C-alpha positions in Angstrom: 0.1 20.2 -17.4 -1.8 19.5 -14.2 -0.9 16.3 -12.3 -3.8 13.9 -12.1 -4.3 12.9 -8.4 -6.6 10.7 -6.5 -9.0 13.6 -5.9 -10.7 12.8 -9.2 -11.9 9.5 -7.7 -13.5 11.3 -4.8 -16.2 12.6 -7.1 -17.1 9.1 -8.2 -19.5 7.5 -5.7 -18.6 4.0 -7.0 -15.0 4.4 -5.9 -13.9 4.3 -2.2 -10.3 5.4 -1.6 -8.3 4.0 1.3 -4.9 5.3 2.4 -2.0 3.2 3.6 -1.0 3.4 7.2 2.5 2.2 6.4 3.1 5.3 4.4 1.9 7.5 7.3 4.0 5.5 9.7 7.1 5.9 7.6 6.7 9.7 7.7 6.8 9.6 11.5 9.6 7.0 11.6 11.7 9.4 9.6 11.0 12.1 12.2 12.6 10.2 15.1 15.8 12.3 14.9 13.8 15.7 14.8 11.1 15.0 17.3 12.0 11.7 19.1 9.4 11.9 21.9 6.5 12.9 19.6 7.5 10.4 17.0 7.8 7.6 19.6 4.2 8.5 20.8 2.7 8.3 17.3 4.7 5.1 16.4 3.4 3.5 19.6 -0.2 4.3 18.7 0.3 3.0 15.2 2.0 -0.2 16.6 -1.2 -0.8 18.6 -3.2 -0.8 15.3 -0.8 -3.3 13.7 -1.0 -5.5 16.8 -4.8 -5.6 16.5 -4.5 -6.5 12.8 -1.9 -9.2 13.5 -4.2 -10.7 16.1 -7.2 -10.6 13.7 -5.2 -12.4 11.0 -3.9 -14.9 13.5 -7.3 -15.8 14.7 -8.7 -16.0 11.1 -11.5 -13.5 11.9 -14.1 -13.0 9.3 -14.7 -9.6 7.6 -17.6 -8.9 9.9 -15.7 -9.8 13.0 -12.7 -7.7 11.8 -15.0 -4.7 11.3 -16.5 -5.0 14.7 -13.3 -5.5 16.6 -11.5 -2.8 14.7 -14.3 -0.3 15.7 -14.1 -1.5 19.3 -10.3 -1.6 19.6 -8.6 0.4 16.9 -11.3 3.1 16.8 -10.5 4.6 20.2 -6.7 4.6 19.4 -7.4 6.6 16.3 -9.9 8.9 18.1 -7.2 9.9 20.5 -4.5 10.2 17.9 -6.1 12.7 15.6 -6.6 15.5 18.1 -3.1 14.9 19.5 -1.7 15.3 16.0 -3.7 18.5 15.5 -2.3 20.0 18.6 1.2 18.8 18.1 1.7 19.8 14.5 5.1 21.5 14.8 6.8 24.3 12.7 5.3 24.7 9.2 8.2 23.4 7.1 9.7 20.9 9.6 9.7 17.2 8.8 7.4 16.7 11.8 4.9 19.2 10.4 5.1 17.4 7.0 4.4 14.1 8.6 1.4 15.4 10.6 0.0 17.3 7.5 0.4 14.2 5.4 -1.5 12.1 7.9 -4.2 14.6 8.7 -4.8 15.3 5.0 -5.5 11.6 4.5 -7.2 10.9 7.8 -10.6 10.0 6.4 -9.0 7.5 3.9 -6.7 6.2 6.7 -9.5 5.4 9.0 -12.0 4.0 6.5 -10.6 0.5 7.1 -12.5 0.5 10.4 -15.8 0.2 8.5 -14.7 -2.5 6.1 -13.4 -5.8 7.3 -12.2 -6.9 3.9 -9.7 -4.0 3.6 -6.2 -4.1 5.1 -4.6 -1.4 7.3 -1.9 -0.9 4.7 -1.2 -1.9 1.1 2.0 -3.7 1.8 0.7 -6.9 0.2 0.0 -5.1 -3.1 3.3 -3.2 -3.0 5.3 -6.4 -2.4 3.5 -8.1 -5.3 4.2 -5.3 -7.8 7.8 -4.5 -6.5 9.5 -6.8 -9.1 7.8 -4.9 -11.9 8.5 -1.5 -10.4 12.2 -2.3 -9.8 12.7 -3.9 -13.1 10.7 -1.5 -15.2 13.8 0.1 -16.7 15.2 -3.4 -17.6 11.9 -4.4 -19.1 12.0 -1.4 -21.4 14.3 -3.4 -23.7 12.4 -6.6 -23.6 12.4 -8.1 -27.0 15.0 -5.7 -28.5 18.0 -7.0 -30.3 20.2 -5.1 -27.9 18.8 -6.7 -24.7 17.0 -9.9 -25.6 17.6 -11.3 -22.1 14.9 -9.0 -20.8 12.1 -11.0 -22.4 12.0 -14.0 -20.1 12.2 -11.8 -17.0 9.4 -9.5 -18.2 7.2 -12.4 -19.0 7.9 -14.2 -15.7 7.1 -11.1 -13.8 3.6 -11.2 -15.3 3.1 -14.8 -14.3 1.4 -15.4 -10.9 3.7 -17.4 -8.6 1.2 -20.2 -8.2 0.0 -20.4 -11.8 0.6 -23.3 -14.1 2.0 -22.5 -17.4 0.7 -24.2 -20.5 1.5 -22.1 -23.5 4.9 -21.4 -25.0 6.0 -18.1 -26.4 8.8 -18.0 -29.0 9.1 -21.7 -28.6 11.0 -21.6 -25.2 9.5 -19.2 -22.6 6.3 -20.1 -20.9 3.7 -17.7 -19.7 0.4 -18.0 -17.9 -3.1 -17.6 -19.4 -3.4 -14.2 -17.6 -0.3 -13.0 -19.6 -1.8 -14.0 -22.9 -4.2 -11.0 -22.8 -1.3 -8.6 -22.2 1.4 -9.9 -24.6 1.0 -9.9 -28.4 0.3 -13.3 -29.9 3.0 -14.6 -32.2 
Protein backbone atom coordinates (compact mmCIF):
# COMPACT_ATOMS: atom_id res chain seq x y z
CA UNK A 1 0.00 0.00 0.00
CA UNK A 2 1.40 3.39 -0.97
CA UNK A 3 1.98 5.96 1.72
CA UNK A 4 -0.14 9.08 1.35
CA UNK A 5 2.10 12.13 1.50
CA UNK A 6 1.69 15.85 1.29
CA UNK A 7 2.16 15.80 -2.49
CA UNK A 8 -1.54 15.08 -2.96
CA UNK A 9 -2.27 18.55 -1.59
CA UNK A 10 0.04 20.21 -4.13
CA UNK A 11 -2.51 19.40 -6.83
CA UNK A 12 -5.24 21.25 -4.92
CA UNK A 13 -5.02 25.00 -5.65
CA UNK A 14 -7.05 25.79 -2.53
CA UNK A 15 -4.31 24.36 -0.29
CA UNK A 16 -0.97 26.05 0.36
CA UNK A 17 1.64 23.94 2.10
CA UNK A 18 4.30 25.46 4.35
CA UNK A 19 7.30 23.59 5.70
CA UNK A 20 8.73 23.96 9.19
CA UNK A 21 12.14 25.61 9.51
CA UNK A 22 12.62 23.99 12.92
CA UNK A 23 12.60 20.57 11.27
CA UNK A 24 15.19 21.67 8.71
CA UNK A 25 17.26 23.28 11.44
CA UNK A 26 17.19 20.10 13.50
CA UNK A 27 18.66 18.13 10.59
CA UNK A 28 21.64 20.48 10.44
CA UNK A 29 21.98 20.57 14.22
CA UNK A 30 22.33 16.78 14.16
CA UNK A 31 25.17 17.15 11.63
CA UNK A 32 27.39 19.21 13.92
CA UNK A 33 29.61 16.21 14.68
CA UNK A 34 29.97 15.21 10.99
CA UNK A 35 30.41 18.61 9.34
CA UNK A 36 30.95 21.14 12.16
CA UNK A 37 31.96 24.11 10.00
CA UNK A 38 29.21 23.64 7.43
CA UNK A 39 26.60 22.99 10.10
CA UNK A 40 27.70 26.08 12.02
CA UNK A 41 27.31 28.18 8.86
CA UNK A 42 23.78 26.95 8.15
CA UNK A 43 22.71 27.22 11.78
CA UNK A 44 24.00 30.79 11.86
CA UNK A 45 21.89 31.67 8.81
CA UNK A 46 18.81 30.03 10.27
CA UNK A 47 19.44 31.86 13.55
CA UNK A 48 19.26 35.14 11.62
CA UNK A 49 15.79 34.13 10.41
CA UNK A 50 14.65 33.40 13.95
CA UNK A 51 16.08 36.70 15.22
CA UNK A 52 14.05 38.53 12.57
CA UNK A 53 10.92 36.64 13.65
CA UNK A 54 11.59 37.36 17.33
CA UNK A 55 11.93 41.06 16.59
CA UNK A 56 8.70 41.04 14.54
CA UNK A 57 6.81 39.37 17.40
CA UNK A 58 8.32 41.69 20.00
CA UNK A 59 7.28 44.79 18.06
CA UNK A 60 3.79 43.42 17.42
CA UNK A 61 4.13 43.90 13.68
CA UNK A 62 0.99 43.42 11.60
CA UNK A 63 0.82 40.70 8.95
CA UNK A 64 1.52 43.22 6.18
CA UNK A 65 4.54 44.64 7.99
CA UNK A 66 5.80 41.14 8.75
CA UNK A 67 5.54 40.21 5.08
CA UNK A 68 7.39 43.34 3.95
CA UNK A 69 10.17 43.06 6.52
CA UNK A 70 10.59 39.33 5.92
CA UNK A 71 11.09 39.97 2.22
CA UNK A 72 13.57 42.77 2.94
CA UNK A 73 15.56 41.05 5.71
CA UNK A 74 15.00 37.29 5.58
CA UNK A 75 14.76 37.06 1.79
CA UNK A 76 18.45 37.87 1.19
CA UNK A 77 19.53 35.37 3.87
CA UNK A 78 17.56 32.61 2.15
CA UNK A 79 18.72 33.71 -1.32
CA UNK A 80 22.33 33.22 -0.21
CA UNK A 81 21.67 29.99 1.65
CA UNK A 82 20.07 27.98 -1.17
CA UNK A 83 22.99 28.12 -3.66
CA UNK A 84 25.41 27.49 -0.80
CA UNK A 85 23.51 24.32 0.11
CA UNK A 86 23.43 23.21 -3.53
CA UNK A 87 27.21 23.52 -3.80
CA UNK A 88 27.95 22.01 -0.37
CA UNK A 89 25.67 18.98 -0.50
CA UNK A 90 28.21 16.34 0.66
CA UNK A 91 28.49 12.61 0.07
CA UNK A 92 25.23 11.00 -1.08
CA UNK A 93 24.37 8.92 2.02
CA UNK A 94 26.02 11.09 4.65
CA UNK A 95 23.97 12.80 7.36
CA UNK A 96 25.01 16.14 5.87
CA UNK A 97 23.69 15.17 2.44
CA UNK A 98 20.44 14.00 4.00
CA UNK A 99 20.06 17.36 5.76
CA UNK A 100 20.70 19.34 2.58
CA UNK A 101 18.44 17.08 0.51
CA UNK A 102 15.67 17.39 3.08
CA UNK A 103 15.94 21.18 3.07
CA UNK A 104 16.31 21.64 -0.68
CA UNK A 105 13.42 19.26 -1.41
CA UNK A 106 11.20 21.49 0.74
CA UNK A 107 12.74 24.81 -0.23
CA UNK A 108 9.64 26.29 -1.83
CA UNK A 109 7.51 25.34 1.18
CA UNK A 110 10.17 26.60 3.61
CA UNK A 111 10.37 30.01 1.93
CA UNK A 112 6.64 30.60 1.35
CA UNK A 113 6.38 32.25 4.74
CA UNK A 114 8.15 35.28 3.21
CA UNK A 115 5.01 36.05 1.21
CA UNK A 116 2.47 35.54 4.00
CA UNK A 117 2.73 37.58 7.17
CA UNK A 118 0.16 35.47 9.02
CA UNK A 119 2.27 32.31 8.81
CA UNK A 120 5.05 31.44 11.24
CA UNK A 121 8.58 30.37 10.33
CA UNK A 122 7.96 27.03 12.01
CA UNK A 123 5.08 25.06 13.43
CA UNK A 124 6.42 24.82 16.98
CA UNK A 125 3.28 26.43 18.43
CA UNK A 126 1.09 23.75 16.88
CA UNK A 127 3.42 20.93 17.85
CA UNK A 128 3.57 22.15 21.44
CA UNK A 129 -0.23 22.30 21.52
CA UNK A 130 -0.71 18.72 20.27
CA UNK A 131 2.23 17.17 22.15
CA UNK A 132 0.11 16.05 25.14
CA UNK A 133 -2.17 14.13 22.79
CA UNK A 134 0.71 12.61 20.83
CA UNK A 135 2.62 11.55 23.92
CA UNK A 136 -0.41 10.16 25.66
CA UNK A 137 -2.07 8.52 22.67
CA UNK A 138 -1.11 5.04 23.89
CA UNK A 139 -2.56 5.80 27.30
CA UNK A 140 -5.76 7.21 25.83
CA UNK A 141 -6.32 3.99 23.90
CA UNK A 142 -7.76 2.52 27.09
CA UNK A 143 -9.91 5.53 27.94
CA UNK A 144 -13.21 4.29 29.27
CA UNK A 145 -12.19 0.64 29.47
CA UNK A 146 -12.74 -1.34 32.62
CA UNK A 147 -9.04 -2.16 32.73
CA UNK A 148 -7.83 1.46 32.64
CA UNK A 149 -10.66 3.80 33.65
CA UNK A 150 -8.17 6.42 34.84
CA UNK A 151 -7.47 7.31 31.18
CA UNK A 152 -10.88 8.91 30.77
CA UNK A 153 -10.33 12.18 32.66
CA UNK A 154 -6.92 12.72 31.05
CA UNK A 155 -8.20 12.09 27.54
CA UNK A 156 -11.05 14.53 28.06
CA UNK A 157 -8.82 17.17 29.65
CA UNK A 158 -6.46 16.95 26.69
CA UNK A 159 -9.33 17.90 24.39
CA UNK A 160 -10.21 20.91 26.49
CA UNK A 161 -8.56 24.21 25.53
CA UNK A 162 -6.49 25.63 28.37
CA UNK A 163 -8.47 28.86 28.60
CA UNK A 164 -11.96 27.44 28.10
CA UNK A 165 -14.66 27.40 30.69
CA UNK A 166 -16.28 24.07 31.36
CA UNK A 167 -19.98 23.93 31.88
CA UNK A 168 -21.15 20.40 31.11
CA UNK A 169 -20.49 17.29 33.15
CA UNK A 170 -19.74 13.89 31.68
CA UNK A 171 -20.47 10.76 33.73
CA UNK A 172 -21.43 13.06 36.57
CA UNK A 173 -17.88 14.00 37.57
CA UNK A 174 -15.54 14.96 34.70
CA UNK A 175 -16.08 18.25 32.94
CA UNK A 176 -15.36 18.98 29.32
CA UNK A 177 -15.61 21.99 27.07
CA UNK A 178 -18.25 22.66 24.45
CA UNK A 179 -15.63 21.95 21.74
CA UNK A 180 -15.24 18.43 23.14
CA UNK A 181 -18.99 17.77 23.00
CA UNK A 182 -18.78 17.29 19.24
CA UNK A 183 -16.00 14.72 19.58
CA UNK A 184 -17.17 12.66 22.54
CA UNK A 185 -20.33 10.55 22.50
CA UNK A 186 -23.21 11.93 24.49
CA UNK A 187 -24.32 9.87 27.46
